[in-house]
C-alpha positions in Angstrom: 245.1 151.6 109.1 246.2 151.1 105.5 242.7 151.8 104.3 241.0 155.2 104.1 237.8 153.8 105.8 236.0 150.6 106.7 234.2 150.5 103.3 237.6 150.1 101.6 238.4 147.1 103.8 235.2 145.5 102.6 235.9 146.4 99.0 239.3 144.8 99.1 238.0 141.6 100.6 235.2 141.3 98.1 237.7 141.7 95.2 239.9 139.0 96.8 237.0 136.6 96.6 236.4 137.3 92.9 233.0 139.1 93.5 232.2 141.1 90.3 229.3 143.3 91.4 227.7 144.8 94.5 224.0 145.4 94.1 222.5 148.2 96.1 220.2 151.1 96.6 222.2 154.0 98.0 222.0 155.2 101.6 224.1 157.3 103.9 224.7 154.4 106.2 226.5 152.3 103.5 228.1 154.9 101.1 231.7 153.9 102.1 231.0 150.3 101.1 230.0 151.4 97.6 232.9 153.7 97.1 235.3 151.2 98.7 234.1 148.4 96.4 234.3 150.6 93.3 237.9 151.7 94.2 238.9 148.0 94.3 237.5 147.3 90.8 234.0 146.0 91.5 231.0 147.2 89.5 228.3 149.0 91.6 224.8 148.3 90.3 222.2 150.5 91.9 218.6 149.4 91.5 215.2 150.9 92.3 214.1 148.7 95.1 216.2 146.8 97.8 214.4 143.6 96.9 215.8 143.8 93.5 219.3 144.3 94.9 218.9 141.1 96.9 217.3 139.2 94.0 220.2 140.4 91.8 222.7 139.0 94.3 220.9 135.7 94.3 221.0 135.5 90.5 224.7 136.3 90.4 225.3 133.6 92.9 223.5 131.0 90.8 225.4 132.0 87.7 229.0 132.4 89.0 229.3 129.9 91.8 230.3 132.7 94.2 228.2 134.3 96.9 226.3 137.2 95.5 226.6 140.5 97.4 224.2 143.3 98.1 224.5 146.3 100.4 221.4 148.1 101.7 220.9 151.0 104.1 219.6 150.7 107.7 216.1 150.1 108.8 213.6 149.9 105.8 216.5 149.2 103.5 217.2 146.0 105.4 213.6 145.0 105.9 212.8 145.6 102.2 215.1 142.7 101.4 213.5 140.1 103.6 211.3 138.4 100.9 214.3 138.1 98.6 216.5 136.8 101.4 214.0 134.2 102.5 213.7 133.2 98.8 217.5 132.6 98.7 217.4 130.7 102.0 214.8 128.3 100.7 216.5 128.0 97.4 219.8 127.3 99.3 221.7 130.1 97.5 224.8 131.6 99.1 224.8 135.4 99.3 226.1 138.1 101.7 223.9 141.0 102.6 225.6 144.0 104.1 223.2 146.1 106.2 223.9 149.6 107.4 223.1 150.5 111.0 223.2 153.5 113.3 226.4 154.4 115.0 227.5 151.9 117.7 227.2 154.6 120.4 223.6 155.5 119.4 222.1 152.0 119.1 218.8 151.8 120.9 218.6 155.5 121.6 216.1 156.5 118.9 218.4 157.5 116.0 217.3 157.5 112.4 216.3 154.1 111.0 217.5 152.3 114.1 215.7 149.0 114.7 216.8 145.6 116.0 217.9 144.3 112.6 219.4 141.1 114.0 216.2 139.7 115.3 214.6 140.5 111.9 217.3 138.8 109.8 218.3 135.8 111.9 215.2 133.7 111.0 215.8 134.2 107.2 219.6 133.6 107.1 222.1 131.0 108.0 223.9 133.4 110.2 223.6 137.1 111.2 226.5 139.0 112.6 227.1 142.5 113.9 230.5 144.2 113.6 231.3 146.3 116.6 234.9 147.5 115.9 236.8 148.3 112.7 239.2 145.5 113.5 236.4 143.0 113.2 235.4 143.9 109.7 237.9 141.5 107.9 237.3 138.4 110.1 233.5 138.9 110.0 233.5 139.2 106.3 235.6 136.1 106.0 233.3 134.3 108.3 230.3 135.4 106.3 231.7 134.0 103.1 232.6 130.7 104.8 229.2 130.2 106.4 227.4 131.2 103.2 229.1 128.4 101.2 229.8 125.6 103.6 227.4 122.8 104.3 223.9 123.7 103.0 224.5 127.0 101.3 222.4 130.1 102.1 222.3 133.8 102.8 224.1 135.5 105.6 223.6 139.0 107.0 226.3 141.3 108.3 225.4 144.5 110.1 228.1 147.2 109.8 227.4 150.4 111.8 228.0 153.7 110.1 230.7 154.8 112.4 232.9 151.8 111.5 232.6 152.6 107.7 233.6 156.3 107.5 237.1 157.8 107.9 238.1 158.1 111.6 238.5 161.9 111.4 235.0 162.4 110.1 233.5 160.1 112.7 235.4 161.9 115.5 233.9 165.2 114.2 230.5 163.8 114.2 230.8 162.3 117.6 232.1 165.4 119.2 229.6 167.7 117.5 226.4 165.6 117.9 227.2 164.8 121.5 227.8 168.4 122.4 231.1 167.4 124.0 233.1 169.8 121.8 231.3 172.7 123.3 231.7 171.6 126.9 234.2 173.7 128.9 236.3 173.2 132.0 237.3 169.9 133.7 234.0 168.3 132.9 234.5 169.0 129.2 238.0 167.8 129.3 236.9 164.5 130.9 234.1 164.1 128.4 236.2 164.7 125.4 238.9 162.3 126.7 236.2 159.6 127.2 234.8 160.2 123.7 238.2 160.0 122.1 239.0 156.9 124.1 235.8 155.2 122.8 236.8 156.1 119.2 240.3 154.8 119.7 238.9 151.5 120.8 236.5 151.4 117.8 239.3 152.1 115.3 242.4 150.6 116.8 241.6 147.5 118.7 243.9 144.6 117.6 242.9 142.6 114.6 241.1 139.4 115.6 242.9 136.3 114.0 240.8 134.3 111.7 241.5 131.6 109.1 242.6 132.7 105.7 240.2 132.9 102.8 238.1 129.7 102.9 238.0 127.2 100.1 234.9 127.4 98.0 235.6 124.0 96.5 233.2 121.0 96.4 235.4 118.3 97.9 233.5 115.4 99.3 233.8 114.3 102.9 235.2 111.1 104.4 233.5 107.7 103.9 232.3 108.6 100.4 234.0 105.5 98.8 231.6 103.0 100.4 228.6 105.1 99.4 229.8 105.4 95.8 230.2 101.7 95.6 226.7 101.1 96.9 225.1 103.5 94.4 227.2 102.3 91.5 226.1 98.7 92.2 222.5 99.8 92.2 222.9 101.6 88.8 224.8 98.7 87.3 221.9 96.4 88.2 219.1 98.7 87.1 216.7 97.8 84.3 214.7 101.0 84.4 216.7 103.7 86.2 215.8 107.4 86.6 217.9 110.4 87.7 216.3 113.6 89.0 218.7 116.6 89.4 217.7 119.7 91.3 219.2 123.1 92.1 221.4 122.0 94.9 223.5 119.9 92.5 224.8 123.0 90.8 225.0 125.3 93.8 228.5 126.9 94.4 229.5 125.7 90.9 231.3 127.9 88.4 230.2 127.6 84.8 233.2 125.4 84.0 232.4 123.1 86.9 228.8 122.9 85.7 230.0 121.9 82.3 232.1 119.1 83.9 229.1 117.9 85.7 227.0 117.9 82.5 229.7 115.7 80.9 229.6 113.3 83.9 225.9 113.0 83.7 226.1 112.2 80.0 228.7 109.5 80.7 226.4 108.0 83.4 223.8 107.7 80.7 220.7 107.4 82.9 217.3 108.9 81.8 217.5 112.3 83.5 214.9 114.9 84.6 216.2 118.4 85.5 214.5 120.8 87.9 215.1 124.3 89.2 218.5 125.9 88.6 219.7 122.5 87.1 217.5 123.1 84.1 219.7 123.6 81.1 222.5 121.5 82.5 222.4 119.2 79.5 221.8 121.8 76.9 218.8 122.3 74.6 218.6 118.7 73.4 220.2 115.6 75.0 219.4 112.0 74.2 219.2 111.2 78.0 217.1 114.2 79.1 213.3 114.1 79.5 211.0 116.9 80.4 207.5 115.4 80.5 205.8 112.5 82.3 208.3 112.5 85.2 205.8 111.1 87.7 204.9 108.2 85.5 208.6 107.4 85.0 209.3 107.5 88.7 206.4 105.1 89.4 207.9 102.6 87.0 211.6 103.0 87.7 213.5 100.3 89.7 216.4 102.6 90.6 215.8 106.3 91.3 218.5 108.7 92.2 217.2 112.1 93.5 220.1 114.5 93.4 219.8 117.8 95.3 216.0 117.7 95.2 213.9 117.4 98.4 210.9 115.1 98.6 208.5 118.1 98.7 205.3 119.0 96.9 207.2 119.0 93.5 208.0 115.4 94.1 204.6 114.4 95.5 206.3 114.3 98.9 208.1 111.1 97.7 204.8 109.2 97.2 205.1 109.3 93.4 208.2 107.2 93.4 207.9 103.4 93.1 207.8 101.9 96.6 209.8 98.9 95.4 212.5 100.9 93.8 216.0 101.3 95.2 215.8 105.0 96.1 219.0 107.0 96.4 218.8 110.5 97.9 221.9 112.8 97.7 221.6 116.1 99.6 223.7 118.4 101.7 220.8 118.8 104.1 220.5 115.8 106.5 216.8 116.7 107.1 215.9 116.9 103.4 217.6 113.6 102.8 214.8 111.7 104.6 211.9 114.1 104.9 208.6 112.6 103.8 210.2 109.6 102.2 213.0 107.4 103.6 215.5 106.5 100.9 217.2 103.1 100.5 220.6 104.9 100.4 221.0 108.3 102.0 224.1 110.2 100.9 224.9 113.5 102.7 227.3 115.0 100.2 227.4 117.7 97.6 225.1 116.2 95.0 226.9 117.5 91.9 230.3 116.4 93.0 229.0 113.0 94.1 227.4 112.5 90.7 230.6 113.4 88.9 232.5 110.8 90.9 229.7 108.2 90.4 230.0 108.5 86.6 233.6 107.3 86.9 232.7 104.5 89.3 229.9 102.9 87.3 231.1 100.1 85.1 228.9 98.1 82.6 225.2 98.5 82.8 222.2 96.5 81.3 220.8 97.5 78.0 218.4 100.4 78.7 217.3 100.8 75.0 213.8 99.6 75.6 213.3 101.9 78.7 214.6 104.9 76.8 212.3 104.1 73.9 209.3 104.1 76.2 210.2 107.4 77.8 211.0 108.9 74.3 207.6 107.9 73.0 205.9 109.6 75.9 208.1 112.7 75.5 207.3 113.0 71.8 203.6 112.4 72.4 203.4 115.1 75.0 205.3 117.6 72.9 203.0 116.9 70.0 199.9 117.3 72.2 201.1 120.7 73.5 201.9 121.8 69.9 198.4 120.7 68.8 196.8 123.1 71.3 198.5 126.1 69.7 196.2 128.5 67.9 197.8 130.5 65.1 194.8 132.7 64.4 192.5 134.8 66.5 192.0 138.3 67.7 194.7 137.9 70.3 197.9 135.8 70.9 197.8 132.2 72.0 200.4 131.7 74.7 201.5 128.2 73.4 202.0 129.6 69.9 204.0 132.5 71.3 206.4 130.2 73.3 206.8 127.8 70.4 208.0 130.7 68.3 210.2 132.0 71.1 211.8 128.6 71.5 212.9 128.7 67.9 214.4 132.1 68.2 216.4 131.9 71.4 220.1 132.4 71.0 222.6 129.7 72.1 223.8 131.9 75.0 220.3 132.8 76.2 219.5 133.3 79.9 215.9 132.5 80.7 214.2 134.2 83.8 210.7 133.4 84.8 208.5 135.5 87.1 204.8 134.7 87.2 202.2 132.1 87.4 200.1 130.7 84.5 201.9 132.4 81.6 205.4 131.5 82.6 204.4 128.0 83.7 203.1 127.5 80.2 206.4 128.6 78.8 208.3 126.2 81.0 206.7 123.3 79.1 208.0 124.6 75.9 211.2 126.7 76.0 214.5 124.8 76.5 217.4 126.4 78.3 220.5 126.3 76.1 223.2 125.8 78.6 224.0 125.2 82.3 223.4 128.0 84.8 221.1 129.8 82.4 217.7 129.2 83.9 216.6 131.4 86.8 213.3 130.7 88.7 212.5 131.6 92.2 212.6 128.1 93.5 210.5 126.4 96.1 209.3 129.6 97.8 207.4 130.5 94.6 208.1 134.2 95.0 206.6 136.7 92.6 208.8 139.8 91.9 212.1 138.1 91.2 212.2 139.1 87.6 213.7 142.6 87.6 216.4 141.8 90.1 217.3 138.4 88.5 217.6 140.2 85.1 220.0 142.8 86.7 222.1 140.1 88.2 222.2 138.0 85.0 223.0 140.9 82.7 225.7 142.2 85.0 227.7 139.0 85.3 227.1 137.8 81.7 226.8 141.0 79.8 227.1 139.5 76.3 224.3 137.0 76.7 220.8 137.4 75.4 218.6 137.8 78.5 214.9 136.9 78.3 212.5 137.7 81.2 209.1 136.1 81.1 206.6 138.0 83.2 203.0 137.5 84.0 201.2 140.8 83.9 200.5 140.6 87.6 204.1 139.9 88.6 205.5 142.5 86.2 204.4 145.3 88.4 206.7 144.2 91.2 209.8 145.2 89.3 209.0 146.9 86.0 210.8 150.0 87.4 214.1 148.1 86.9 213.9 149.2 83.3 215.4 152.4 84.6 218.3 150.3 86.0 218.8 148.5 82.7 219.0 151.8 80.8 221.4 153.4 83.3 223.8 150.4 83.4 223.7 149.5 79.7 221.7 146.3 80.1 219.4 145.0 77.4 217.1 142.2 78.6 214.0 141.3 76.6 211.0 141.3 78.9 207.9 139.4 77.6 204.8 140.3 79.5 201.8 137.9 79.0 198.9 140.2 79.5 195.6 138.5 80.1 194.2 141.1 82.5 194.1 138.6 85.3 196.0 136.8 88.0 195.0 133.8 85.8 196.6 130.9 87.8 194.3 131.8 90.7 191.3 133.2 88.7 190.6 130.2 86.5 189.9 127.8 89.4 188.6 130.3 91.8 185.8 131.0 89.4 185.0 127.3 89.0 185.3 126.4 92.7 183.9 129.5 94.3 182.0 131.2 91.5 183.7 134.6 92.0 186.6 136.4 90.4 187.0 138.9 93.3 190.6 140.1 93.7 191.9 138.4 90.6 191.0 140.9 87.8 193.5 143.4 86.2 193.4 145.7 83.2 195.2 145.3 79.9 197.6 148.0 81.1 200.1 149.6 78.6 203.1 148.0 80.2 205.2 148.7 77.1 204.6 152.4 77.5 205.7 152.2 81.2 209.0 150.6 80.0 209.4 153.4 77.5 208.9 155.9 80.2 211.9 154.5 81.9 214.0 154.7 78.7 213.5 151.3 77.2 211.7 150.3 74.0 208.1 149.1 74.2 206.4 146.8 71.7 202.8 145.9 71.7 201.8 142.5 70.3 198.2 141.7 69.7 198.2 140.0 66.3 199.4 136.4 66.1 200.5 136.9 62.5 203.1 139.4 63.8 204.8 137.2 66.5 207.9 136.6 64.5 208.2 140.2 63.3 208.0 141.5 66.9 210.3 138.9 68.3 212.9 139.7 65.6 212.6 143.4 66.3 213.1 142.8 70.0 216.2 140.7 69.4 217.7 143.3 67.2 217.1 146.1 69.6 218.5 144.1 72.5 221.6 143.3 70.4 222.1 147.0 70.0 221.9 147.7 73.7 218.3 148.7 74.2 216.2 147.0 76.8 212.8 145.8 75.4 209.4 145.2 76.8 207.0 143.2 74.7 203.4 143.6 75.9 201.6 140.5 74.6 197.8 140.6 74.8 196.9 136.9 75.3 193.9 135.0 74.3 192.1 132.8 76.8 193.7 129.4 77.4 192.7 126.3 79.4 196.1 124.7 78.9 196.8 124.7 82.7 193.3 124.2 84.0 193.2 122.8 87.5 196.6 124.3 88.5 195.6 126.7 91.2 198.6 127.3 93.6 197.9 126.5 97.2 
């Protein structure tokens, strides 16, 4: 071997793929992966909960176009990641999870943290593999990266037993000592020691399994695309009231440069555009072709609708909110999602972003859409004005709409926006505008609470100079507030804004109306800012609406100086999202 141990092999491979960070919570089963990755120039970011490690890898994937990587110890370390891995699976984000495991010779014999991890992880990943010999490490890692990125992207799990990661001499000592073979005498001892050393030789020196070289992570379209491009281009050229909906899958596997190229292509196409999920921010803060409100009404009136990387799920009214007479184009990597709930006129099984980019070059002259744009713009402006009119600038506590209106004016051009919560962050989503592509992080279709701390770790680690904002509900903040410790230790400085209304408000508001009881939905106005200070950050309490600007400015200053900040905002009651219970 040219490597000191198996972890070094993994570290070299990760570096060759351009991976910047490995997210982890330490464990004896995986220590060589961490030291090996560090030795090959990767940053090791250790967090306070394995879920956060997996969420951080998810965020890194979304922002870099490369699979995010996390490494967790055996047993509970692996199972703790499951919600985050399932979230990545449903959000179709490529990531690689390395899971430690007991020694190959001890599997199933009752050793520490030894469980059947494969049966646990297979249902939440695209592929789960188990390395059984040192010679398999490289081909299995290459396979993991290929599977994570090809077709419909998603997470993969790779189990690497502890005896394949540590140096051969150390493992031999462990085997001989723990088995008692080293103390056996006579012919029986000689045979036992020979058998044990033979087993070790097979583990460490079996021939390398040939595998393809590093797979391409490009976005090349498959065969037959020319005919589909021509059909869709013809539909666009004949449209009088077109609409384009772009979802997360359109930017998956895309680097920041590729996302900017896609944005330019969408602008050239010139269709009225609605962005969702990770695609939010693709067209910058303000674009003449982007609309944020009244999407359902636009889709009911449009004569040509292109749904790009967005399934016909609950967010799209299961396809029923789209004009039945419209030419409906669905572009998706998933053949099931292409036609689920609503059969499109034209179904295109391709990478949505790359297809759009080529479509913009294919479309020639189009009808004058000025009147259609004017109609959509009038609705957009009216809705913005309506929202602004609901803001309260005075009162004993802070109005959430007024808070987000002020945040919107203060966000830096390089801001990354992370949302983790229900009612409070959904209010913010109506108001704040992502400034650039790959700068909006939400959980996706799974609707997972608890993504915030890990997403902030991932965002700050791969884009360290950016201004990172984390919008928390007070309920969701408790899932990952401990990651303030991680921010401090690793020199990260996100600004966490916790909307504290002492309630799981998205549920409570309608539960009270429908069932007449708030049971299970009430919280306290906890001093979250003091919790953050206990972890080494800076806490700010905001209760006076007259001090919103002052507190936001102080938070931005502290963050620019390298201090993570938690703003605990005591919210006044709001009926802005009445009737929005999540079920």
